[in-house]
C-alpha positions as CSV (number, residue, x, y, z in Angstrom):
1,M,-16.4,9.4,16.7
2,S,-19.0,8.5,14.1
3,I,-21.6,5.7,14.6
4,A,-19.5,3.6,12.2
5,Q,-16.4,4.1,14.2
6,H,-18.1,3.2,17.5
7,I,-19.5,0.0,15.8
8,S,-16.1,-0.9,14.5
9,T,-14.6,-0.5,18.0
10,I,-17.3,-2.7,19.6
11,L,-17.0,-5.4,16.9
12,S,-13.2,-5.5,17.5
13,Q,-13.8,-5.9,21.2
14,L,-16.2,-8.8,20.6
15,K,-13.9,-10.5,18.1
16,S,-12.6,-13.1,20.6
17,S,-16.1,-14.0,21.8
18,S,-19.2,-15.6,20.1
19,A,-21.4,-12.6,20.8
20,K,-23.3,-10.9,18.0
21,L,-24.0,-7.2,18.2
22,I,-27.7,-6.1,18.5
23,A,-27.8,-2.3,18.0
24,V,-30.4,-0.9,20.5
25,T,-32.1,1.7,18.4
26,K,-34.9,2.9,20.7
27,T,-35.5,6.7,20.4
28,R,-32.8,6.9,17.7
29,S,-33.6,8.7,14.4
30,I,-34.1,7.1,11.0
31,E,-30.8,8.8,9.9
32,E,-29.0,7.2,12.8
33,L,-30.5,3.8,11.9
34,K,-29.5,4.2,8.3
35,S,-25.9,5.0,9.4
36,T,-26.0,1.8,11.5
37,Y,-27.2,-0.2,8.6
38,E,-24.5,1.2,6.3
39,A,-21.9,0.2,8.9
40,G,-23.0,-3.4,8.3
41,I,-25.3,-4.0,11.3
42,L,-28.5,-5.8,10.4
43,D,-29.8,-6.6,13.9
44,F,-31.8,-3.8,15.5
45,G,-33.3,-4.0,19.0
46,E,-36.4,-1.9,20.0
47,N,-38.2,-1.6,23.3
48,R,-41.5,-0.1,22.1
49,V,-43.8,-1.8,19.6
50,Q,-45.1,1.4,18.0
51,E,-41.6,2.7,17.4
52,M,-40.5,-0.6,15.9
53,V,-43.5,-0.7,13.5
54,E,-42.9,2.9,12.4
55,K,-39.2,2.4,11.7
56,Q,-39.6,-1.0,10.1
57,S,-41.8,0.5,7.4
58,Q,-39.1,3.1,6.5
59,L,-36.0,1.0,6.5
60,P,-34.5,-1.8,4.3
61,P,-36.4,-5.1,4.4
62,D,-33.3,-7.2,5.3
63,I,-33.0,-5.6,8.8
64,R,-33.6,-8.2,11.6
65,W,-35.9,-6.6,14.2
66,H,-35.5,-7.8,17.8
67,Q,-38.2,-7.0,20.5
68,I,-36.1,-6.5,23.6
69,G,-38.4,-4.5,25.9
70,H,-41.4,-5.7,28.0
71,L,-44.1,-6.9,25.6
72,Q,-47.8,-6.6,26.3
73,T,-50.0,-9.4,24.9
74,N,-52.3,-6.9,23.1
75,K,-49.3,-5.5,21.1
76,V,-48.0,-8.8,19.8
77,K,-50.1,-8.6,16.6
78,Y,-48.4,-5.5,15.4
79,I,-44.9,-7.0,15.2
80,A,-45.8,-10.6,14.6
81,P,-45.6,-10.3,10.7
82,F,-42.0,-9.3,10.7
83,V,-40.2,-9.6,14.1
84,H,-37.0,-11.6,13.9
85,L,-36.7,-12.5,17.6
86,I,-38.7,-11.7,20.7
87,H,-36.2,-11.6,23.6
88,S,-38.6,-10.7,26.4
89,V,-41.1,-13.6,26.9
90,D,-41.8,-13.5,30.6
91,S,-45.1,-15.4,30.9
92,F,-46.9,-18.4,29.5
93,K,-49.8,-16.1,28.6
94,L,-47.6,-14.0,26.4
95,L,-46.1,-17.1,24.7
96,K,-49.6,-18.4,23.9
97,E,-50.5,-15.0,22.3
98,I,-47.3,-15.0,20.2
99,N,-48.2,-18.6,19.1
100,A,-51.8,-17.5,18.2
101,Q,-50.5,-14.6,16.1
102,G,-47.9,-16.9,14.4
103,K,-50.7,-19.4,13.6
104,K,-52.7,-16.6,11.9
105,L,-49.8,-15.6,9.8
106,G,-48.5,-19.2,9.0
107,R,-45.1,-18.5,10.6
108,I,-43.0,-19.7,13.5
109,I,-41.9,-16.8,15.6
110,P,-38.5,-17.3,17.4
111,C,-38.5,-16.4,21.1
112,L,-36.3,-16.2,24.2
113,F,-37.5,-16.6,27.7
114,Q,-36.5,-13.6,29.8
115,M,-35.1,-14.7,33.2
116,Y,-35.0,-12.6,36.3
117,I,-31.4,-12.5,37.5
118,A,-31.1,-8.9,38.9
119,Q,-31.4,-7.5,42.4
120,E,-33.9,-4.9,41.2
121,E,-37.7,-5.0,41.6
122,S,-38.2,-3.0,38.3
123,K,-36.9,-5.9,36.1
124,F,-39.2,-8.4,34.5
125,G,-38.6,-12.1,34.0
126,L,-39.1,-15.7,35.1
127,D,-37.4,-17.5,37.9
128,Q,-36.0,-21.1,37.3
129,N,-39.1,-22.8,38.8
130,E,-41.5,-20.8,36.6
131,L,-39.4,-21.6,33.5
132,L,-39.4,-25.3,34.3
133,S,-43.2,-25.2,35.0
134,I,-43.8,-23.8,31.5
135,L,-41.4,-26.2,29.8
136,S,-43.0,-29.2,31.5
137,S,-46.6,-28.2,30.7
138,P,-48.3,-30.4,28.1
139,E,-49.8,-27.2,26.7
140,F,-46.3,-25.9,25.9
141,A,-45.6,-29.0,23.7
142,E,-48.6,-28.2,21.6
143,L,-47.4,-24.7,20.6
144,Q,-46.5,-25.1,16.9
145,H,-46.0,-21.4,15.9
146,I,-43.3,-20.4,18.3
147,K,-39.7,-21.7,18.7
148,I,-37.8,-21.2,21.9
149,I,-34.1,-20.6,21.0
150,G,-32.7,-19.5,24.3
151,L,-32.7,-17.2,27.3
152,M,-32.3,-13.4,27.9
153,G,-31.4,-11.6,31.1
154,M,-30.5,-8.2,32.5
155,A,-28.0,-7.8,35.3
156,S,-28.5,-5.2,38.1
157,F,-27.6,-1.6,37.3
158,T,-24.6,-1.4,39.5
159,E,-20.9,-0.5,39.7
160,N,-20.2,-3.8,41.5
161,E,-18.6,-6.0,38.8
162,A,-18.6,-9.0,41.1
163,Q,-22.4,-8.8,41.3
164,I,-22.7,-8.5,37.5
165,V,-20.4,-11.5,37.0
166,A,-22.4,-13.5,39.5
167,E,-25.8,-12.7,37.9
168,F,-24.6,-13.4,34.3
169,S,-22.9,-16.6,35.5
170,S,-26.1,-17.8,37.1
171,L,-28.0,-17.3,33.8
172,H,-25.2,-19.0,31.8
173,D,-25.5,-22.0,34.2
174,I,-29.2,-22.3,33.7
175,F,-28.6,-22.1,29.9
176,I,-26.0,-24.8,30.0
177,E,-28.2,-27.0,32.2
178,L,-31.1,-26.7,29.6
179,Q,-28.7,-27.5,26.7
180,T,-27.4,-30.6,28.4
181,N,-30.3,-31.9,30.4
182,K,-33.4,-32.2,28.1
183,T,-35.3,-34.6,30.3
184,G,-38.1,-33.3,32.5
185,Y,-39.9,-31.2,30.0
186,S,-42.1,-31.6,27.0
187,T,-40.2,-31.1,23.8
188,G,-42.2,-28.6,21.6
189,L,-40.1,-26.4,19.3
190,V,-37.0,-25.8,21.4
191,E,-33.3,-25.3,20.5
192,W,-31.1,-23.8,23.2
193,K,-28.6,-21.8,21.1
194,E,-28.9,-18.1,22.0
195,L,-28.0,-16.4,25.3
196,S,-28.9,-12.7,25.1
197,M,-27.1,-10.8,27.9
198,G,-25.1,-7.7,28.2
199,M,-25.8,-4.0,27.5
200,S,-23.6,-0.9,27.0
201,G,-22.3,-0.9,30.5
202,D,-21.5,-4.6,30.9
203,F,-21.4,-6.2,27.4
204,L,-17.7,-7.1,27.6
205,I,-18.3,-9.0,30.9
206,A,-21.3,-10.8,29.3
207,A,-19.3,-11.7,26.2
208,K,-16.6,-13.3,28.4
209,L,-19.3,-15.3,30.2
210,G,-20.8,-16.9,27.1
211,S,-23.3,-14.4,25.8
212,T,-24.2,-14.9,22.1
213,M,-26.0,-11.6,21.7
214,V,-25.2,-8.2,23.3
215,R,-27.7,-5.4,23.2
216,V,-25.8,-2.1,22.9
217,G,-27.2,1.4,22.5
218,S,-25.5,4.3,24.2
219,A,-22.0,2.8,23.5
220,I,-22.9,3.3,19.8
221,Y,-25.0,6.5,19.8
222,G,-24.0,8.3,23.0
223,A,-26.2,9.0,26.0
224,R,-29.9,9.4,25.2
225,S,-31.0,13.0,25.2
Protein backbone atom coordinates (compact mmCIF):
# COMPACT_ATOMS: atom_id res chain seq x y z
CA MET A 1 0.00 0.00 0.00
CA SER A 2 1.13 3.56 -0.70
CA ILE A 3 1.47 6.29 1.92
CA ALA A 4 -1.75 7.86 0.61
CA GLN A 5 -3.62 4.54 0.97
CA HIS A 6 -2.38 4.03 4.54
CA ILE A 7 -3.45 7.58 5.41
CA SER A 8 -6.87 7.04 3.84
CA THR A 9 -7.36 3.86 5.91
CA ILE A 10 -6.36 5.59 9.16
CA LEU A 11 -8.61 8.60 8.48
CA SER A 12 -11.56 6.28 7.86
CA GLN A 13 -10.81 4.48 11.15
CA LEU A 14 -10.81 7.85 12.96
CA LYS A 15 -14.01 9.10 11.30
CA SER A 16 -16.28 8.33 14.25
CA SER A 17 -13.94 10.08 16.73
CA SER A 18 -12.81 13.68 17.20
CA ALA A 19 -9.13 12.77 16.77
CA LYS A 20 -6.94 14.57 14.24
CA LEU A 21 -4.07 12.69 12.57
CA ILE A 22 -0.53 13.94 13.25
CA ALA A 23 1.88 12.17 10.86
CA VAL A 24 5.04 11.29 12.81
CA THR A 25 7.74 12.04 10.26
CA LYS A 26 10.95 11.51 12.26
CA THR A 27 13.68 9.81 10.15
CA ARG A 28 11.40 9.89 7.08
CA SER A 29 12.65 11.31 3.80
CA ILE A 30 11.59 14.57 2.17
CA GLU A 31 9.95 12.48 -0.60
CA GLU A 32 7.87 10.60 1.98
CA LEU A 33 6.85 13.90 3.59
CA LYS A 34 5.86 15.33 0.22
CA SER A 35 3.67 12.24 -0.39
CA THR A 36 2.08 12.79 3.03
CA TYR A 37 1.39 16.44 2.21
CA GLU A 38 -0.08 15.49 -1.18
CA ALA A 39 -2.41 13.06 0.64
CA GLY A 40 -3.87 16.08 2.45
CA ILE A 41 -2.07 15.88 5.80
CA LEU A 42 -0.76 19.22 7.10
CA ASP A 43 0.17 18.20 10.66
CA PHE A 44 3.68 16.72 10.93
CA GLY A 45 5.23 15.53 14.21
CA GLU A 46 8.99 15.50 14.78
CA ASN A 47 11.05 14.30 17.75
CA ARG A 48 14.36 15.99 17.00
CA VAL A 49 14.76 19.74 16.69
CA GLN A 50 17.56 19.65 14.10
CA GLU A 51 15.57 17.32 11.85
CA MET A 52 12.45 19.50 12.10
CA VAL A 53 14.39 22.67 11.23
CA GLU A 54 16.04 21.02 8.20
CA LYS A 55 12.76 19.65 6.86
CA GLN A 56 10.74 22.81 7.54
CA SER A 57 13.05 24.81 5.26
CA GLN A 58 12.47 22.37 2.36
CA LEU A 59 8.71 21.89 2.54
CA PRO A 60 5.54 23.97 1.95
CA PRO A 61 4.97 26.82 4.42
CA ASP A 62 1.42 25.75 5.36
CA ILE A 63 2.63 22.56 7.10
CA ARG A 64 1.91 22.66 10.85
CA TRP A 65 4.96 21.39 12.73
CA HIS A 66 4.45 19.60 16.06
CA GLN A 67 7.35 19.03 18.46
CA ILE A 68 6.42 15.69 20.02
CA GLY A 69 9.75 14.49 21.43
CA HIS A 70 11.58 15.50 24.59
CA LEU A 71 12.69 19.13 24.20
CA GLN A 72 15.83 20.59 25.78
CA THR A 73 15.67 24.25 26.81
CA ASN A 74 18.73 25.16 24.72
CA LYS A 75 17.00 23.90 21.53
CA VAL A 76 13.77 25.92 21.88
CA LYS A 77 15.13 28.94 19.99
CA TYR A 78 15.55 26.95 16.78
CA ILE A 79 11.88 25.96 16.44
CA ALA A 80 10.26 28.96 18.19
CA PRO A 81 9.81 31.02 14.98
CA PHE A 82 7.58 28.45 13.26
CA VAL A 83 6.49 25.57 15.53
CA HIS A 84 2.71 25.09 15.54
CA LEU A 85 2.43 23.17 18.83
CA ILE A 86 4.88 21.84 21.42
CA HIS A 87 3.37 18.62 22.88
CA SER A 88 6.17 17.81 25.30
CA VAL A 89 6.35 20.49 28.01
CA ASP A 90 7.49 18.53 31.06
CA SER A 91 8.93 21.26 33.34
CA PHE A 92 8.33 24.85 34.39
CA LYS A 93 11.91 25.64 33.33
CA LEU A 94 11.14 24.58 29.76
CA LEU A 95 7.85 26.51 29.74
CA LYS A 96 9.65 29.70 30.83
CA GLU A 97 12.22 29.30 28.05
CA ILE A 98 9.47 28.82 25.43
CA ASN A 99 7.83 31.99 26.78
CA ALA A 100 11.14 33.90 26.58
CA GLN A 101 11.64 32.86 22.94
CA GLY A 102 8.02 33.74 22.13
CA LYS A 103 8.53 37.17 23.65
CA LYS A 104 11.62 37.79 21.48
CA LEU A 105 9.61 36.88 18.37
CA GLY A 106 6.41 38.66 19.37
CA ARG A 107 4.37 35.44 19.14
CA ILE A 108 2.36 33.25 21.48
CA ILE A 109 3.52 29.62 21.24
CA PRO A 110 0.86 26.94 21.88
CA CYS A 111 1.91 24.14 24.24
CA LEU A 112 0.67 20.93 25.86
CA PHE A 113 1.80 19.67 29.24
CA GLN A 114 3.24 16.16 28.93
CA MET A 115 1.85 13.93 31.67
CA TYR A 116 3.56 10.79 32.98
CA ILE A 117 0.98 7.99 32.77
CA ALA A 118 3.06 4.92 31.81
CA GLN A 119 4.64 2.17 33.90
CA GLU A 120 8.04 2.83 32.29
CA GLU A 121 11.01 4.74 33.72
CA SER A 122 12.12 5.88 30.25
CA LYS A 123 9.10 8.13 29.68
CA PHE A 124 9.11 11.85 30.50
CA GLY A 125 6.28 13.88 32.00
CA LEU A 126 4.67 15.55 34.97
CA ASP A 127 2.53 13.93 37.62
CA GLN A 128 -0.74 15.57 38.66
CA ASN A 129 0.76 17.31 41.71
CA GLU A 130 3.58 18.82 39.62
CA LEU A 131 1.05 20.02 37.05
CA LEU A 132 -1.14 21.69 39.68
CA SER A 133 1.93 23.24 41.29
CA ILE A 134 2.85 24.93 37.98
CA LEU A 135 -0.74 26.04 37.29
CA SER A 136 -1.12 27.58 40.76
CA SER A 137 2.18 29.48 40.60
CA PRO A 138 1.83 33.29 40.35
CA GLU A 139 4.78 33.16 37.95
CA PHE A 140 2.75 30.96 35.58
CA ALA A 141 0.02 33.60 35.35
CA GLU A 142 2.60 36.14 34.16
CA LEU A 143 3.66 34.13 31.08
CA GLN A 144 2.19 36.03 28.14
CA HIS A 145 3.92 34.33 25.21
CA ILE A 146 2.80 30.73 25.70
CA LYS A 147 -0.71 29.32 25.60
CA ILE A 148 -1.50 26.01 27.26
CA ILE A 149 -4.13 24.25 25.14
CA GLY A 150 -4.14 20.76 26.66
CA LEU A 151 -2.27 17.63 27.72
CA MET A 152 -0.18 14.91 26.09
CA GLY A 153 0.67 11.43 27.31
CA MET A 154 2.18 8.12 26.21
CA ALA A 155 0.88 4.78 27.39
CA SER A 156 3.19 1.92 28.33
CA PHE A 157 4.61 -0.13 25.46
CA THR A 158 2.70 -3.30 26.22
CA GLU A 159 0.39 -5.92 24.70
CA ASN A 160 -1.86 -5.54 27.74
CA GLU A 161 -4.84 -3.60 26.36
CA ALA A 162 -6.45 -3.22 29.80
CA GLN A 163 -3.35 -1.41 31.03
CA ILE A 164 -3.34 0.93 27.99
CA VAL A 165 -7.05 1.67 28.54
CA ALA A 166 -6.41 2.41 32.22
CA GLU A 167 -3.51 4.77 31.44
CA PHE A 168 -5.36 6.70 28.72
CA SER A 169 -8.49 6.85 30.90
CA SER A 170 -6.48 8.35 33.76
CA LEU A 171 -5.15 11.07 31.44
CA HIS A 172 -8.62 11.75 30.06
CA ASP A 173 -9.95 12.08 33.63
CA ILE A 174 -7.29 14.70 34.47
CA PHE A 175 -8.13 16.57 31.25
CA ILE A 176 -11.86 16.64 32.01
CA GLU A 177 -11.16 17.74 35.58
CA LEU A 178 -9.10 20.67 34.30
CA GLN A 179 -11.82 21.60 31.78
CA THR A 180 -14.56 21.61 34.39
CA ASN A 181 -12.79 22.82 37.53
CA LYS A 182 -10.91 26.03 36.82
CA THR A 183 -10.56 27.06 40.46
CA GLY A 184 -7.32 26.52 42.29
CA TYR A 185 -4.89 27.86 39.74
CA SER A 186 -3.83 31.18 38.24
CA THR A 187 -5.45 31.83 34.90
CA GLY A 188 -2.69 32.78 32.46
CA LEU A 189 -3.28 31.85 28.83
CA VAL A 190 -5.06 28.51 29.16
CA GLU A 191 -7.71 26.71 27.12
CA TRP A 192 -8.18 22.99 27.73
CA LYS A 193 -9.12 21.78 24.25
CA GLU A 194 -6.49 19.28 23.03
CA LEU A 195 -5.69 15.82 24.36
CA SER A 196 -2.75 14.29 22.48
CA MET A 197 -2.63 10.56 23.10
CA GLY A 198 -2.27 7.48 20.93
CA MET A 199 0.47 6.25 18.59
CA SER A 200 0.61 3.59 15.85
CA GLY A 201 0.03 0.66 18.22
CA ASP A 202 -2.76 2.16 20.31
CA PHE A 203 -4.30 5.13 18.46
CA LEU A 204 -7.71 3.45 18.00
CA ILE A 205 -7.97 2.87 21.77
CA ALA A 206 -6.93 6.50 22.39
CA ALA A 207 -9.46 7.83 19.87
CA LYS A 208 -12.27 5.91 21.63
CA LEU A 209 -11.15 7.36 24.97
CA GLY A 210 -11.35 11.00 23.90
CA SER A 211 -8.03 11.79 22.22
CA THR A 212 -8.17 14.84 19.93
CA MET A 213 -4.75 14.17 18.34
CA VAL A 214 -3.15 10.83 17.49
CA ARG A 215 0.56 10.71 16.61
CA VAL A 216 1.03 7.99 13.98
CA GLY A 217 4.24 7.04 12.16
CA SER A 218 4.87 3.36 11.43
CA ALA A 219 1.20 2.70 10.57
CA ILE A 220 1.66 5.19 7.71
CA TYR A 221 5.25 4.52 6.62
CA GLY A 222 6.00 1.00 7.83
CA ALA A 223 8.61 0.02 10.41
CA ARG A 224 11.62 2.32 10.70
CA SER A 225 14.70 0.82 9.07
